C-alpha positions in Angstrom: -19.0 -23.0 18.9 -17.9 -24.5 15.6 -15.1 -22.7 13.8 -13.9 -22.5 10.3 -10.5 -21.8 8.9 -10.0 -18.7 6.7 -6.9 -18.5 4.4 -5.8 -15.3 2.8 -2.7 -13.7 1.3 -1.4 -10.4 2.5 1.9 -8.5 2.0 4.7 -9.9 4.2 5.6 -6.5 5.6 2.1 -5.7 6.5 1.7 -9.0 8.3 5.0 -8.4 10.2 4.0 -4.9 11.2 0.4 -5.8 12.2 1.7 -8.8 14.3 3.9 -6.4 16.2 1.0 -4.0 16.9 -1.3 -6.8 17.9 1.3 -8.3 20.2 1.7 -5.0 22.0 -2.0 -4.8 22.7 -2.2 -8.5 23.7 -3.9 -9.9 20.7 -3.1 -12.4 17.9 -4.2 -12.1 14.3 -7.0 -14.7 14.6 -8.5 -12.8 17.6 -8.3 -9.5 15.7 -9.9 -10.9 12.6 -12.7 -12.4 14.8 -13.2 -9.0 16.5 -13.2 -7.1 13.1 -15.7 -9.5 11.6 -17.9 -9.2 14.7 -17.9 -5.4 14.4 -18.7 -5.7 10.7 -21.8 -7.8 11.5 -22.8 -5.6 14.5 -22.5 -2.3 12.6 -23.7 -3.8 9.3 -20.8 -2.1 7.7 -17.1 -1.5 8.0 -15.9 -0.7 11.6 -13.8 2.2 10.4 -14.1 5.2 8.1 -13.3 4.7 4.4 -12.6 8.0 2.7 -11.8 9.1 -0.8 -9.0 11.6 -1.5 -9.8 15.2 -1.0 -9.8 16.0 -4.8 -12.2 13.1 -5.5 -14.5 14.3 -2.7 -14.8 17.8 -4.1 -15.4 16.5 -7.7 -18.1 14.1 -6.5 -19.7 16.3 -3.8 -19.6 19.7 -5.5 -19.2 19.0 -9.2 -15.8 20.7 -9.4 -13.4 19.9 -12.2 -10.2 18.2 -11.1 -8.2 21.4 -11.1 -10.7 23.2 -8.9 -10.9 20.2 -6.7 -7.2 20.1 -6.2 -7.2 23.8 -5.3 -10.0 23.3 -2.8 -8.1 20.4 -1.2 -4.9 22.4 -0.9 -6.9 25.3 0.7 -8.5 22.8 3.2 -5.1 21.4 4.1 -3.6 24.8 4.6 -6.5 26.0 6.8 -6.3 22.8 8.9 -2.5 23.3 9.3 -3.1 26.9 10.4 -5.8 25.8 12.9 -3.4 23.3 14.4 -0.6 26.0 14.7 -3.0 28.4 16.5 -4.4 25.7 18.8 -7.9 25.8 17.3 -7.5 22.2 16.1 -5.6 19.5 18.1 -4.4 16.2 16.6 -5.4 13.2 18.7 -3.0 10.3 18.4 -3.2 8.8 21.9 -5.5 8.8 24.9 -3.3 11.4 26.7 -4.1 13.9 23.9 -7.7 13.9 25.1 -6.8 15.7 28.3 -7.6 19.4 28.3 
């Protein structure tokens, strides 16, 4: 398979942190970029969720003004925090968190 070289500039700290994460999972930057681009092609879109801030969502989705949107976002965050405290909503950060 013929390959091409891609050159890009990114923040030095981001590169350092991403290299550490990739090393821990046994990958290098080139392999990760190839995997990400393959998923982009396979999914015909980004392989991860891209979301707007809560306030922008409420403005766009429900036609609220910015103050109403900010209040709605605050209520949503408060309700999510309450659900976490009562065990109705669990945060998943690792595979072990999926166990019942």
